[in-house]
BAVO-473693 format. One record per residue (C-alpha): x, y, z. Coordinates in steps of 0.02 Angstrom, whole numbers, plus 50000, padded with zeros to 5 digits. Each point is the difference from the previous one (the first is absolute). Layout:
BEGIN
XYZ
...
***
This chain:
BEGIN
499985000449998
500685015749965
499785016050135
499885017949897
500715014550106
498985009850106
499175016249922
499575014050103
498185005549961
499435018150024
498884999050133
498385012349967
498825001350156
498605010450000
498744998550130
498065001849974
500025007449827
501004997149825
500695010649900
498734999949843
501365000949866
500854987850062
498764987950021
498485001149900
500314983049925
500224987150129
499434981849936
500164987050136
500244981149974
500354991350160
499665002550185
500584992650155
499875006150182
501295000250146
499774983850122
499745013250141
498555009849929
500755016449988
499945003149803
499454994849844
501355000749854
499654999749803
501234997849862
499415008349841
500545014249876
499785016649961
500695013549871
501635000850080
500514981350043
499764985450101
499315005250180
499474990750161
498785010150080
499784996650208
498475004050051
499455000750190
498484993850005
499415005550190
500715019949961
499515002349812
501715005149967
501264992449873
501695003749903
500884992049853
501654994049955
500814995149830
500394983849961
501254991149879
499234996249834
500904985649938
498224993449948
498405002750055
499474991750166
498904985349961
498015000850010
499754986950099
501214998150105
499705007350181
501585010550062
500684992550141
500075010850186
501154998150158
499385012850137
501334997250100
501395007149891
498965009749890
500154988249839
499365000749838
500274987649864
499184999049832
500334986649867
500125005649809
500264987149848
501754996950058
500445008950183
499475003550166
500235017950079
500385002950166
499555018750068
499735009150169
498365005949996
500205010150139
501415010349912
499814993949826
501764994049988
500354988149885
500724984350100
500484984949882
499364996249813
500194982449994
500154992049810
499024983449981
500284984649875
498324996450002
498485010350056
499074992950165
498415004850090
500574992550176
501275012150049
500025008550193
500885006050119
500474992050170
499225005950153
501555010450065
500175006549824
501714993349963
499744988649879
499124996649851
498944982749958
500214998049826
499134983049914
500874993349866
498514991749886
501194992349879
501484991850129
498504997250135
501015007950138
499725012150118
501515014450014
500385011750115
500935016149981
500625012650109
499205017549950
501425010350061
501274991649901
498984990349869
501204986150007
499034981849988
500124992850173
499034982849968
499244988049895
498914990050068
498964984549927
498434996550101
499634981849987
498265001349967
499965007149824
500894983849955
498284992850049
499055009149910
499815016350091
499995017549919
500505015150107
498405009150008
500565016350135
501015005550131
499455004350164
501505012350045
499205004250179
500374980950048
501454996649877
498964986749903
499834992949847
498384993749938
499824987149885
498484989049927
499624986849910
498114993749926
499025000050160
501605000750132
500995015850065
501605001850104
501025012750075
501954999050018
500855010250117
501435008649907
500845001150178
499854982350066
499974994149828
498624987450020
498174996349970
499285008150149
498284997349943
498984987949864
498244995449972
498644997849905
499235016749920
498965006349835
501075001249859
500325021049960
501145009249889
500325016050089
500485002850195
499855015250096
500495004950174
499325012950135
500085005450165
501914996350014
499874983449913
498654992150132
498705001149872
499834994849815
498874998549857
499894989749858
498974999749831
499424980749976
498994995449852
498315003750075
500415010750171
501135013750067
500574992150162
500785007950143
501154990550139
501045001450125
502094995649973
500034990550171
498824986049948
499045003449840
498325002650080
498985009349891
499155015150064
499025005849860
499304992249845
499305008549858
499284993749837
500955001749852
499054993249868
500015015149907
501975001849985
501015014750088
500835013149926
500585007950157
500274996150191
500325013650133
500124998950188
499785016250108
501544998950109
498864996550167
499394986049897
498205006150039
499415004449809
500124988749852
500085005549807
499654989049867
499835005149808
499114985549907
500704996049814
498234993649937
498765009750076
501015016350001
499405004250187
501045007950108
499835001150194
500475002350179
499534988250153
500025002250177
500724985550053
499605002550187
498304998649967
499994991249826
499095013249910
500195009149817
500295019150044
500145005449825
499794991049849
500245007149812
499984994749823
501605001449911
500275006849828
501415005849911
499785019050089
499784994550166
501214999650159
501174984350043
500535002250163
501794992650064
500055005050175
498605002150140
500165009750142
499724989650170
498375010750021
499344994649856
499485015449933
501585006149882
500954992449862
501405001549898
499874995249821
499845003149810
498755005549869
499974997649820
499655015849900
499855005649835
500565016349920
499055008649882
500955015049924
501145004949872
499664999449802
499404982450002
498625000050160
499184983149933
501484989350012
500355002850204
501594995450088
499924989550158
500775002650168
499924992950169
500025013450138
500344998650179
498755003150111
499365001250186
498144995950041
498945002850130
498844983350023
498995006750134
499325014249884
500124989249840
501015012349915
501755004649942
500915009550118
501755007149937
501054993949847
501824999250028
501055010649939
498635011850045
500185009849871
499104989549867
498495005649926
498874986349927
499245006449844
500035017350032
498465011649932
500455016050042
500645012950128
499595016150099
501135011350106
499365004050178
499535019050015
501755003050100
501044989349892
500724989750119
499354983249931
499104993149829
498644986749995
500254989149865
498454988749947
499834984449978
499574980550042
500165009350162
500355019450037
501845002150040
500575016750103
501945004449980
500715016050076
501235011449909
501544987349998
498874987649926
500064989750146
498334990950047
499015007150122
498484988949999
498614992249901
498145002949969
499074986249966
498995008149871
500224993349819
499435015849917
500905014449926
500505013250129
499265017349953
500435011550147
500924998850148
499645013750125
500085005750178
501934998050023
499934984249929
498454990750100
498664999549878
500174993049833
498475000749881
499534988949855
498725001449845
498534986650048
498364999849902
500005020949969
500615002450172
501415004150070
500294989950182
501345005850116
500744986950115
501135000850151
501434991849961
500184994150164
498264992050053
499864998849813
498185004450041
498885011549885
500245018850066
499155011949876
499074997149837
499675014449857
498824997249860
500995004549848
498614995249858
501375002849853
500054988449869
501604992849891
501675001750054
500075013650148
501275009150077
500405005250193
501015011650068
500095009550197
500415016449990
501045005750150
499685017949974
498055001850006
499864981550082
499004994849859
499634982249920
499805002349812
499234983749886
500105004149805
499654990749845
500225005149824
498535014150009
499485003650149
500895005450194
499454997550183
500655008950148
499684992950168
500175010250175
501224986950068
499545007850189
498304999949966
500044984049899
498645006849880
499805006249818
500615018549974
500005001249829
499754991549843
500565004349800
499904995249829
501605003849925
499105008449849
499215014250135
501625004350082
500964999249823
501074984350019
500414986349867
499764981750027
502024996450031
499915009850177
501194996950114
500235003550200
501495013950011
500424995950154
498875007950143
498975015849936
499154992149859
500024993549811
500945002849836
499594994349822
500775002849831
498995004349834
500515007649841
501475008750061
499325006850158
500264992950194
498245003850096
500454999550187
498454999550116
500345005950183
498964991450119
500125011650150
499415016949907
499024990749873
500965007649858
500444995249824
501825006449927
500474997149814
501695001949922
500374998649827
501514994949917
500785010649879
501124996049858
499294981049974
501164990349886
498894994749853
499554980149993
500114999250186
499174985450078
499465001150187
500674986550105
500025005950189
500035013350103
500445003950178
498664999150137
500735017350067
499615006449824
501655006549978
500594987149856
499244994149836
500904983349927
499764998949792
500854994049859
499855006449823
500564982949908
500464983650032
501515004550131
500075019350005
499365003850176
499495017550059
499995008050189
499015014950019
500095008850178
498625011150038
500885009750132
501185007249879
498924998349834
501404990549907
500434980449933
501584990249977
500054987349859
500754984650029
500434986649865
500084982650042
501124987549930
499484984550001
500264993349847
501574990850065
498894987750081
498854996649839
499195011149891
498494991849995
499835002150193
498215003350061
499685013250124
498994993550161
499715015350105
500795017750034
499655008050162
500535013050122
500624995750172
498895008350108
500405018349991
501734997649938
500795006049829
500434982349981
499344989549865
499754980850012
499944994249839
499594979249979
500284990549819
500204981549943
501494998149919
499244989549860
498234997049978
500434980649992
501345000250173
499185000250179
501225011450044
499265016450060
501235017050006
499625011650148
500965017049956
499985015950121
500675018049959
500205013850105
499655017949905
500805008150153
501634990550001
499984994349815
500344982850070
499154983749926
500064981550088
499354985249926
499464983950116
499214983649967
498624995550090
498094999350006
499015014950095
498274996650032
499695010850122
500635016250037
499275012650138
500365015850088
499735007950167
498565015050010
501385013949967
500974988849865
501575001550107
500154979050010
499684986049873
499714982350036
500344987449874
499524982149951
500804989049877
499724982549947
499794989350111
500245008750161
501285011850010
499575015350083
500775016450013
499845016550092
500845015149938
500145017550054
499815013049859
501145016949996
499455015449952
499895006349827
500995013749958
499325006349832
499724988849837
500615013649886
501375009949947
499315018150046
500835016050075
499375004050156
500315017750074
501054998150137
501625013050011
499555014450096
498144995950000
499504990850135
501105001550166
500934991250096
499814984849891
500244987750097
499025006150144
499314993250158
498675012250050
499545016349873
500405002349836
499895018849901
499415005749841
500415016749987
501134995849858
498404995349890
499015012150024
498554997350095
498985013149947
499774993149832
499804982750041
498294988650003
499284986450062
501594994650095
500034980250044
501334989250085
499974982549937
500834984550083
501114989149881
498624989549956
498975014249942
498885003950140
499635017450069
500565001850166
499645017750016
498945010149899
500405018950018
498505006449884
500395017249877
500255013650155
501314999250141
500705012950090
501764994250029
501354992749916
500554988850142
499044982149992
500134987450174
500414984049930
500584992050177
498604988850008
500624992549832
500504980650002
501945000749926
500094996849833
499935009549808
498645012549976
499445009749843
499255017150009
498865006049862
498925014149948
499325004249834
501715011549968
501294989250062
500524983750085
501594994750105
500514988250112
500734998950189
500634987350116
499244998450200
501324993850098
***
């Protein structure tokens, strides 16, 4: 036998939460639990590498470490455990790899001549017991040195007995022949027990070796190791795919092959406490908590995303299941979001609620916060993240996320696709579809006003502007309806290039994006009333490339451009261009959900199949090459409190306004003002634009 040199593996320890970027894809393959009942350990793979995940079933905390990928761990071979020395061992095609699961350090790698199912640690954790079935011998290896200490021939093997398992607690080898069973003591080198027993193929030990279970042709037997007496017998005419016992032996899990039923039985009362039909997408437990209420296992899921949603890919995800309440409790890693169907920011932007087969709430660091057991798509997330709402039969129902009880209800009664937003400034809930708008008073919980788009002068493509109202675009005009004072402001595009085909506009009404031909893009800035042209060179991919979408990134002067590099190929190219900095970036992924917070300062993106990304957006600078009057006009610049306008000739200025970088009016001075000194102390840090009918200028607030 060859011993591969020890490899030090970087140990990545995470407490309750695991980083989203690192573990969005973790697929479990083999399970085991420590013999002291403290941990469940799962071997699996992620986007990054092969991993071992150590899960504390009592405290619901876990961490992971990277394992050596000489070849993938065998699916059907349960990892071996020695809790005294914190050893974890798993089998691959031709290796046994041993780790210290408390530190993540690799201890030894044994290269085998023949893969074997019967491998175990000695009770003291110093030896590796290895049954070489080709040689019909038991081999004892030193874990510390990797050297072969002894190779034993067991006499009963010559009599037709086969080695079936190893009871490391008692240092015994289990052998079976037809209807006989024998226990061989490694220490005494002798048979300590031999008797008649039902034929079986598989044996598992529990309760520190004092109890074992075997699956016979027609029964599941749970027996005592000391005298082979049968504690429980369960009829097994339907065959068993999986068997599990809780660590205190009070609960038994069975999964039938033929009747596709899995169940949990309370052995103290001999009663079934849970039964459910097994389907391709149902949960398969591999560990039961001592109280029988929680299980750890995997669930088969299918991803319907990308260009070919009719050809889903299959994955098995790791889950905790709350049997008492008969629902999924938490997936592991906790950033996994099963079949996401939309997202919404909380009004304070501290959290994001992502809809799916259940609602997942994450914080600003993309770390898991909690689940809400509603399968709908969240629409609003209010009251300091205490209320979450769903659209249900024409109503907007708000649930308390702690109790999950229905808290409030609004009768919306709008048809079609309805958007919902919350105005922090006006404390209003706004609901609108393609032709109507309803405004609700959040404090009184009543309908405040309702409008048709025609009567307030908006087009059907209206967007929520972030807090004050709605913006729409039509025929070179941006129309902005302010809900606070019920006024409509219309800005007309000047010097429109011929042949402009409209594609998108920013919700704040500052930018309009269009194209004049196949790959010539126009970005118009209403704040400066100028436009900038960009020629997109994608012929380098394929001259027959097909455009999928052209959009702006929130309120930023950044174009998101998606196209196929060939009509007959599957690769989708996503390309962004920043008009502020004249930079571009090409990414290869499938975005199927992009969401913004109310101020469009943060972006939440979901990509196929389940990666999530929360990005803080920067302030825009200026999308066009325009000359702004700054020298000897506004001073001091930068400023922390006041600006002076005496160089501008205040007596000749009309309609003076100050805009932030997103194009929102933050100060409306009007036509007449008595002083050339303006107090800007209350303005947040950033770039601001001063604009009148006569001039425009910029300054920086520190």
